[in-house]
BALOBA-1460 file (C-alpha; in Angstrom, 3 decimals):
// residues 243
<rec num="1" residu="m" x="2.472" y="24.872" z="7.228"/>
<rec num="2" residu="c" x="-0.416" y="22.528" z="7.806"/>
<rec num="3" residu="t" x="-1.674" y="19.302" z="9.479"/>
<rec num="4" residu="v" x="-4.109" y="17.010" z="7.449"/>
<rec num="5" residu="t" x="-5.857" y="14.002" z="8.748"/>
<rec num="6" residu="v" x="-8.324" y="11.614" z="7.069"/>
<rec num="7" residu="i" x="-10.402" y="9.025" z="8.860"/>
<rec num="8" residu="r" x="-12.996" y="6.738" z="7.606"/>
<rec num="9" residu="t" x="-16.802" y="6.975" z="8.763"/>
<rec num="10" residu="d" x="-19.584" y="4.510" z="8.614"/>
<rec num="11" residu="d" x="-20.582" y="5.882" z="5.068"/>
<rec num="12" residu="g" x="-17.662" y="7.902" z="3.642"/>
<rec num="13" residu="c" x="-14.785" y="9.832" z="5.194"/>
<rec num="14" residu="r" x="-13.904" y="12.902" z="7.279"/>
<rec num="15" residu="v" x="-10.975" y="15.165" z="6.460"/>
<rec num="16" residu="m" x="-9.589" y="17.930" z="8.563"/>
<rec num="17" residu="h" x="-7.068" y="20.502" z="7.413"/>
<rec num="18" residu="a" x="-5.363" y="22.906" z="9.969"/>
<rec num="19" residu="r" x="-3.800" y="25.839" z="8.030"/>
<rec num="20" residu="d" x="-0.872" y="27.386" z="9.594"/>
<rec num="21" residu="e" x="0.137" y="30.729" z="8.300"/>
<rec num="22" residu="q" x="2.228" y="33.929" z="8.886"/>
<rec num="23" residu="r" x="0.585" y="36.556" z="11.096"/>
<rec num="24" residu="t" x="1.233" y="38.966" z="8.137"/>
<rec num="25" residu="r" x="-1.076" y="37.176" z="5.760"/>
<rec num="26" residu="r" x="-4.819" y="38.241" z="5.325"/>
<rec num="27" residu="e" x="-7.641" y="36.016" z="6.261"/>
<rec num="28" residu="g" x="-8.650" y="33.642" z="3.670"/>
<rec num="29" residu="l" x="-11.792" y="34.254" z="1.492"/>
<rec num="30" residu="a" x="-14.781" y="32.343" z="2.354"/>
<rec num="31" residu="a" x="-15.392" y="28.882" z="0.817"/>
<rec num="32" residu="r" x="-17.979" y="28.728" z="-1.925"/>
<rec num="33" residu="w" x="-19.426" y="26.211" z="-4.279"/>
<rec num="34" residu="r" x="-18.416" y="26.563" z="-7.984"/>
<rec num="35" residu="t" x="-19.647" y="24.839" z="-11.281"/>
<rec num="36" residu="l" x="-16.782" y="23.300" z="-13.004"/>
<rec num="37" residu="g" x="-16.410" y="22.812" z="-16.866"/>
<rec num="38" residu="s" x="-17.690" y="19.423" z="-16.678"/>
<rec num="39" residu="g" x="-20.833" y="20.426" z="-14.916"/>
<rec num="40" residu="r" x="-19.631" y="19.023" z="-11.577"/>
<rec num="41" residu="r" x="-19.502" y="21.207" z="-8.504"/>
<rec num="42" residu="a" x="-16.590" y="21.874" z="-6.105"/>
<rec num="43" residu="i" x="-16.025" y="24.026" z="-3.132"/>
<rec num="44" residu="w" x="-12.932" y="25.667" z="-1.891"/>
<rec num="45" residu="p" x="-11.707" y="28.761" z="0.043"/>
<rec num="46" residu="t" x="-9.324" y="31.252" z="-1.497"/>
<rec num="47" residu="d" x="-5.925" y="32.630" z="-0.392"/>
<rec num="48" residu="a" x="-6.604" y="36.367" z="-0.288"/>
<rec num="49" residu="d" x="-2.981" y="37.183" z="-0.868"/>
<rec num="50" residu="a" x="-1.861" y="34.806" z="-3.694"/>
<rec num="51" residu="g" x="-5.299" y="33.504" z="-4.899"/>
<rec num="52" residu="g" x="-5.685" y="29.702" z="-5.338"/>
<rec num="53" residu="t" x="-6.514" y="27.334" z="-2.376"/>
<rec num="54" residu="w" x="-5.044" y="24.654" z="0.006"/>
<rec num="55" residu="v" x="-8.105" y="22.339" z="0.089"/>
<rec num="56" residu="a" x="-11.095" y="21.482" z="-1.993"/>
<rec num="57" residu="a" x="-13.888" y="18.993" z="-2.082"/>
<rec num="58" residu="r" x="-16.045" y="18.003" z="-5.177"/>
<rec num="59" residu="d" x="-19.600" y="17.037" z="-5.218"/>
<rec num="60" residu="d" x="-18.845" y="13.298" z="-5.615"/>
<rec num="61" residu="g" x="-16.570" y="13.188" z="-2.477"/>
<rec num="62" residu="v" x="-13.201" y="13.612" z="-4.084"/>
<rec num="63" residu="v" x="-10.977" y="15.713" z="-1.899"/>
<rec num="64" residu="l" x="-7.603" y="17.454" z="-2.695"/>
<rec num="65" residu="a" x="-5.444" y="18.851" z="0.165"/>
<rec num="66" residu="l" x="-1.936" y="20.723" z="-0.211"/>
<rec num="67" residu="l" x="0.709" y="21.132" z="2.200"/>
<rec num="68" residu="n" x="3.962" y="23.305" z="1.855"/>
<rec num="69" residu="r" x="7.148" y="21.107" z="1.849"/>
<rec num="70" residu="n" x="9.817" y="22.714" z="3.803"/>
<rec num="71" residu="i" x="13.218" y="21.206" z="3.146"/>
<rec num="72" residu="p" x="16.932" y="22.168" z="2.904"/>
<rec num="73" residu="d" x="18.067" y="23.875" z="-0.328"/>
<rec num="74" residu="n" x="18.578" y="21.249" z="-3.005"/>
<rec num="75" residu="g" x="19.415" y="23.791" z="-5.870"/>
<rec num="76" residu="r" x="15.937" y="24.243" z="-6.809"/>
<rec num="77" residu="p" x="15.063" y="27.526" z="-8.494"/>
<rec num="78" residu="t" x="13.695" y="30.505" z="-6.659"/>
<rec num="79" residu="p" x="9.776" y="30.176" z="-6.541"/>
<rec num="80" residu="i" x="7.934" y="32.599" z="-8.791"/>
<rec num="81" residu="r" x="4.529" y="30.660" z="-9.063"/>
<rec num="82" residu="s" x="1.945" y="30.055" z="-6.350"/>
<rec num="83" residu="r" x="1.135" y="26.520" z="-5.132"/>
<rec num="84" residu="g" x="-2.374" y="27.688" z="-4.543"/>
<rec num="85" residu="a" x="-3.155" y="27.338" z="-8.357"/>
<rec num="86" residu="i" x="-2.654" y="23.493" z="-8.493"/>
<rec num="87" residu="i" x="-5.931" y="22.337" z="-6.777"/>
<rec num="88" residu="p" x="-8.139" y="24.448" z="-9.057"/>
<rec num="89" residu="a" x="-6.146" y="23.397" z="-12.138"/>
<rec num="90" residu="l" x="-6.814" y="19.664" z="-11.211"/>
<rec num="91" residu="v" x="-10.175" y="19.393" z="-9.459"/>
<rec num="92" residu="d" x="-12.410" y="18.900" z="-12.558"/>
<rec num="93" residu="l" x="-10.461" y="15.786" z="-13.664"/>
<rec num="94" residu="g" x="-12.394" y="12.468" z="-13.333"/>
<rec num="95" residu="s" x="-10.537" y="10.659" z="-10.490"/>
<rec num="96" residu="p" x="-7.680" y="11.160" z="-7.944"/>
<rec num="97" residu="e" x="-5.529" y="9.006" z="-10.099"/>
<rec num="98" residu="a" x="-6.217" y="11.027" z="-13.204"/>
<rec num="99" residu="m" x="-5.523" y="14.358" z="-11.129"/>
<rec num="100" residu="l" x="-2.091" y="13.069" z="-10.151"/>
<rec num="101" residu="a" x="-1.399" y="11.652" z="-13.542"/>
<rec num="102" residu="r" x="-2.000" y="15.176" z="-14.984"/>
<rec num="103" residu="l" x="0.150" y="16.924" z="-12.413"/>
<rec num="104" residu="d" x="2.976" y="14.410" z="-13.503"/>
<rec num="105" residu="e" x="2.615" y="15.913" z="-16.897"/>
<rec num="106" residu="t" x="2.533" y="19.683" z="-15.642"/>
<rec num="107" residu="d" x="5.310" y="21.962" z="-15.902"/>
<rec num="108" residu="l" x="6.032" y="22.872" z="-12.199"/>
<rec num="109" residu="a" x="9.122" y="24.909" z="-12.868"/>
<rec num="110" residu="g" x="9.182" y="27.931" z="-10.415"/>
<rec num="111" residu="v" x="6.699" y="26.293" z="-8.000"/>
<rec num="112" residu="a" x="7.760" y="25.997" z="-4.407"/>
<rec num="113" residu="p" x="7.960" y="22.396" z="-2.753"/>
<rec num="114" residu="f" x="4.594" y="20.852" z="-1.817"/>
<rec num="115" residu="r" x="2.699" y="17.612" z="-1.002"/>
<rec num="116" residu="l" x="-0.578" y="16.954" z="-2.554"/>
<rec num="117" residu="l" x="-3.118" y="14.429" z="-1.203"/>
<rec num="118" residu="a" x="-5.841" y="13.248" z="-3.638"/>
<rec num="119" residu="i" x="-8.495" y="10.876" z="-2.131"/>
<rec num="120" residu="d" x="-11.972" y="9.397" z="-3.150"/>
<rec num="121" residu="r" x="-15.019" y="9.519" z="-1.012"/>
<rec num="122" residu="s" x="-13.658" y="6.449" z="1.136"/>
<rec num="123" residu="g" x="-10.749" y="8.377" z="2.115"/>
<rec num="124" residu="a" x="-8.183" y="6.241" z="0.143"/>
<rec num="125" residu="g" x="-5.952" y="7.710" z="-2.457"/>
<rec num="126" residu="s" x="-2.307" y="8.966" z="-2.886"/>
<rec num="127" residu="v" x="0.089" y="11.406" z="-1.966"/>
<rec num="128" residu="v" x="2.695" y="12.975" z="-4.243"/>
<rec num="129" residu="t" x="5.868" y="15.106" z="-3.201"/>
<rec num="130" residu="f" x="7.327" y="17.868" z="-5.298"/>
<rec num="131" residu="d" x="10.789" y="18.900" z="-4.077"/>
<rec num="132" residu="g" x="11.150" y="21.988" z="-6.398"/>
<rec num="133" residu="l" x="12.967" y="19.799" z="-8.887"/>
<rec num="134" residu="g" x="10.867" y="16.810" z="-9.633"/>
<rec num="135" residu="l" x="7.636" y="15.173" z="-8.651"/>
<rec num="136" residu="s" x="7.598" y="11.743" z="-6.761"/>
<rec num="137" residu="a" x="5.722" y="8.665" z="-7.810"/>
<rec num="138" residu="p" x="2.314" y="8.453" z="-5.976"/>
<rec num="139" residu="v" x="2.426" y="6.834" z="-2.511"/>
<rec num="140" residu="p" x="-0.732" y="5.187" z="-1.455"/>
<rec num="141" residu="s" x="-2.751" y="6.672" z="1.531"/>
<rec num="142" residu="v" x="-5.237" y="4.721" z="3.643"/>
<rec num="143" residu="p" x="-7.097" y="6.298" z="6.475"/>
<rec num="144" residu="p" x="-6.612" y="6.872" z="9.303"/>
<rec num="145" residu="s" x="-3.861" y="8.866" z="7.939"/>
<rec num="146" residu="c" x="-1.870" y="12.246" z="8.850"/>
<rec num="147" residu="l" x="0.425" y="14.615" z="7.009"/>
<rec num="148" residu="a" x="2.316" y="17.587" z="8.672"/>
<rec num="149" residu="s" x="4.499" y="20.387" z="7.666"/>
<rec num="150" residu="s" x="6.061" y="23.420" z="9.230"/>
<rec num="151" residu="g" x="7.943" y="26.561" z="8.093"/>
<rec num="152" residu="l" x="10.460" y="25.750" z="10.756"/>
<rec num="153" residu="g" x="11.477" y="22.522" z="8.743"/>
<rec num="154" residu="d" x="9.062" y="19.671" z="8.229"/>
<rec num="155" residu="e" x="11.322" y="17.339" z="10.472"/>
<rec num="156" residu="r" x="10.357" y="19.712" z="13.457"/>
<rec num="157" residu="v" x="6.835" y="18.553" z="13.417"/>
<rec num="158" residu="q" x="6.860" y="14.924" z="12.631"/>
<rec num="159" residu="v" x="6.224" y="14.400" z="16.390"/>
<rec num="160" residu="r" x="2.583" y="15.115" z="15.328"/>
<rec num="161" residu="l" x="2.467" y="11.766" z="13.598"/>
<rec num="162" residu="p" x="3.051" y="9.352" z="16.481"/>
<rec num="163" residu="l" x="0.650" y="11.542" z="18.500"/>
<rec num="164" residu="f" x="-2.040" y="10.967" z="15.887"/>
<rec num="165" residu="d" x="-1.428" y="7.346" z="15.989"/>
<rec num="166" residu="e" x="-1.679" y="7.330" z="19.786"/>
<rec num="167" residu="m" x="-4.865" y="9.357" z="19.819"/>
<rec num="168" residu="m" x="-6.408" y="7.095" z="17.056"/>
<rec num="169" residu="a" x="-5.357" y="3.916" z="18.747"/>
<rec num="170" residu="l" x="-8.720" y="3.246" z="20.332"/>
<rec num="171" residu="g" x="-10.637" y="4.151" z="17.283"/>
<rec num="172" residu="a" x="-10.338" y="6.856" z="14.636"/>
<rec num="173" residu="t" x="-13.577" y="8.651" z="15.575"/>
<rec num="174" residu="p" x="-14.691" y="12.279" z="14.724"/>
<rec num="175" residu="e" x="-14.430" y="13.233" z="18.236"/>
<rec num="176" residu="r" x="-10.762" y="11.991" z="18.565"/>
<rec num="177" residu="q" x="-9.915" y="13.695" z="15.240"/>
<rec num="178" residu="s" x="-11.249" y="16.922" z="16.410"/>
<rec num="179" residu="a" x="-9.366" y="16.510" z="19.600"/>
<rec num="180" residu="y" x="-6.110" y="15.858" z="17.754"/>
<rec num="181" residu="h" x="-6.499" y="19.169" z="15.750"/>
<rec num="182" residu="r" x="-6.988" y="21.005" z="19.049"/>
<rec num="183" residu="h" x="-3.970" y="19.441" z="20.698"/>
<rec num="184" residu="r" x="-1.119" y="21.616" z="21.999"/>
<rec num="185" residu="w" x="2.106" y="20.760" z="24.073"/>
<rec num="186" residu="e" x="2.280" y="23.529" z="26.549"/>
<rec num="187" residu="d" x="5.974" y="23.567" z="26.227"/>
<rec num="188" residu="r" x="6.181" y="23.318" z="22.456"/>
<rec num="189" residu="p" x="3.506" y="25.384" z="21.033"/>
<rec num="190" residu="e" x="5.470" y="26.009" z="17.968"/>
<rec num="191" residu="c" x="5.464" y="22.084" z="16.991"/>
<rec num="192" residu="s" x="2.100" y="21.502" z="18.164"/>
<rec num="193" residu="v" x="-0.963" y="20.619" z="15.944"/>
<rec num="194" residu="l" x="-2.783" y="23.718" z="17.253"/>
<rec num="195" residu="m" x="0.331" y="25.835" z="16.470"/>
<rec num="196" residu="s" x="1.492" y="29.172" z="17.928"/>
<rec num="197" residu="r" x="4.633" y="31.133" z="17.564"/>
<rec num="198" residu="r" x="5.635" y="34.790" z="17.131"/>
<rec num="199" residu="d" x="5.592" y="34.938" z="13.450"/>
<rec num="200" residu="a" x="2.857" y="32.296" z="12.670"/>
<rec num="201" residu="r" x="-0.023" y="30.318" z="13.971"/>
<rec num="202" residu="t" x="-2.947" y="28.015" z="13.194"/>
<rec num="203" residu="v" x="-5.317" y="30.374" z="11.412"/>
<rec num="204" residu="s" x="-8.130" y="28.149" z="10.554"/>
<rec num="205" residu="i" x="-9.266" y="24.368" z="10.566"/>
<rec num="206" residu="t" x="-11.293" y="22.966" z="7.548"/>
<rec num="207" residu="t" x="-13.619" y="19.993" z="8.276"/>
<rec num="208" residu="i" x="-14.985" y="17.924" z="5.317"/>
<rec num="209" residu="e" x="-17.689" y="15.474" z="5.927"/>
<rec num="210" residu="v" x="-17.863" y="13.141" z="2.929"/>
<rec num="211" residu="t" x="-21.206" y="11.026" z="2.962"/>
<rec num="212" residu="r" x="-22.241" y="8.501" z="0.236"/>
<rec num="213" residu="g" x="-24.943" y="9.936" z="-2.169"/>
<rec num="214" residu="r" x="-24.635" y="13.563" z="-0.712"/>
<rec num="215" residu="e" x="-22.668" y="16.602" z="-1.402"/>
<rec num="216" residu="p" x="-19.671" y="17.047" z="1.171"/>
<rec num="217" residu="v" x="-20.407" y="19.262" z="4.117"/>
<rec num="218" residu="f" x="-17.549" y="21.804" z="4.165"/>
<rec num="219" residu="a" x="-16.885" y="23.928" z="7.223"/>
<rec num="220" residu="v" x="-14.049" y="26.456" z="7.866"/>
<rec num="221" residu="e" x="-13.472" y="27.527" z="11.379"/>
<rec num="222" residu="e" x="-11.374" y="30.752" z="11.456"/>
<rec num="223" residu="l" x="-9.388" y="30.955" z="14.773"/>
<rec num="224" residu="p" x="-9.178" y="34.239" z="16.633"/>
<rec num="225" residu="e" x="-5.560" y="35.625" z="16.773"/>
<rec num="226" residu="g" x="-4.340" y="36.283" z="20.301"/>
<rec num="227" residu="a" x="-6.992" y="34.072" z="22.089"/>
<rec num="228" residu="g" x="-5.132" y="32.135" z="24.633"/>
<rec num="229" residu="w" x="-6.924" y="28.685" z="23.921"/>
<rec num="230" residu="c" x="-5.678" y="28.682" z="20.290"/>
<rec num="231" residu="d" x="-2.863" y="31.384" z="20.199"/>
<rec num="232" residu="p" x="-0.993" y="31.390" z="23.443"/>
<rec num="233" residu="v" x="2.030" y="33.094" z="22.003"/>
<rec num="234" residu="g" x="-0.090" y="35.723" z="20.315"/>
<rec num="235" residu="a" x="-1.885" y="36.331" z="23.609"/>
<rec num="236" residu="e" x="1.472" y="36.825" z="25.391"/>
<rec num="237" residu="m" x="2.514" y="39.227" z="22.706"/>
<rec num="238" residu="a" x="-0.685" y="41.187" z="23.003"/>
<rec num="239" residu="g" x="-0.079" y="41.398" z="26.795"/>
<rec num="240" residu="s" x="3.530" y="42.598" z="26.527"/>
<rec num="241" residu="a" x="2.534" y="45.238" z="24.104"/>
<rec num="242" residu="g" x="-0.150" y="46.512" z="26.318"/>
<rec num="243" residu="a" x="1.914" y="46.455" z="29.411"/>
């Protein structure tokens, strides 16, 4: 359950990744820089329950972002392996194209469906989709771009995509991108970009600023559970419990 957007900036790109999770999951572990086997450096946060990560940036501006894929049963096996291990296994490869080529050669049996976005410092790259049975061919992705998923079924939140196009129509600026990730339909909080429902909510928003010649600036904003501005359903639940 996530929403990922990418826009171009004057000298790079800006990525935002809203992480939607079950209320029962623990808060993610703080992002930290790591030295990879090649000598390059990369930064990512860690899932405290399953390990692994949902987003990472490398010192040269390559970014990887993972979204769950929530689709009807297609005869795929029961998941027994975490999707979170995918990004750490790929991040040290040379280019986004090399990463997706390696993924195509990887045994994904027992991994739940997902989409993986791999981009260079300009924000351009590709998306691949795994449906639990096979991996798709890469589909080019050029900013401004948006991907969305939901545990209610991905089709429920595709309304986020035309909203993104509408909000970027006058220019894909950092201000409009940030506003998009804080957008909520009052009558549809469960489908909103800033999502809130009884069993899940948007728990964090990661922003990655990629600038030519510098290491990416990587910031994770943890969103408070039960705060009315970001979690109205949680606030209502807390109010009911205290009544």
